[in-house]
C-alpha positions, -999 to +999 in steps of 0.1 A: -623-184-380-656-169-390-671-151-362-687-119-349-680-107-319-699-079-299-688-053-271-702-027-254-724-037-233-730-027-197-750-012-168-769+025-179-787+049-162-822+053-177-819+081-204-786+073-207-764+062-242-740+030-254-721+023-280-720-015-294-697-033-314-694-058-338-661-072-352-663-095-378-633-122-385-629-135-417-658-119-432-664-083-447-690-064-429-685-037-455-701-060-480-727-078-464-760-072-444-758-071-409-782-068-382-788-061-346-811-083-321-816-084-289-831-112-261-847-103-228-855-127-204-885-150-216-892-135-247-882-140-282-856-125-303-862-091-318-845-068-345-832-039-334-815-026-365-796-038-396-780-028-426-789-038-460-762-049-486-788-050-511-799-013-512-772+000-485-799+013-462-802+011-427-837+000-412-853+002-375-876-014-356-905+005-341-891+003-305-858+019-311-864+042-345-853+077-336-831+064-307-805+042-322-781+044-352-762+021-370-734+025-387-701+004-403-664+015-404-649-008-433-614+000-420-620-012-388-647-043-402-668-030-372-705-025-372-719-003-344-750+003-330-756+033-311-784+034-284-799+071-270-824+080-244-822+043-230-852+029-209-855-001-188-875-020-213-843-018-233-825-047-214-815-074-233-786-095-246-777-076-279-767-099-304-751-091-344-759-111-370-744-118-408-748-142-436-733-147-472-753-167-489-777-141-509-784-101-506-808-089-488-829-063-499-847-036-476-863-042-445-862-078-449-827-079-431-847-071-400-858-109-403-839-130-380-844-162-401-823-148-428-790-153-406-767-181-404-738-164-384-743-150-348-720-136-320-723-143-284-742-113-276-736-083-250-754-077-219-772-041-219-789-033-185-805-002-179-817+008-147-811+032-120 
């Protein structure tokens, strides 16, 4: 069954850090564009970070640049999102996404409309 499964969310204090994981089933995440998005209550889903299969580079939204790192472990078929210096406004459900239709180049991998395969999400709550 083709699916993505996220984990690693939880409750963290402001200034803390988390590592989120996205594991693929029947998907080779080492060769696909993979992105992380988040959605806070009452807000639209927004991009956080992505790895483009077209150019191999990582891209970040302005809201997390300098505070986050996306990486992948091909042996584990997993994409990670490390978040640091967390703020209450980082509170959201975090989703990973991918697609197999075409290569995505550059920061276009931050566009959620390009993805057709989504995980169920993991909740991140930043609060003291």
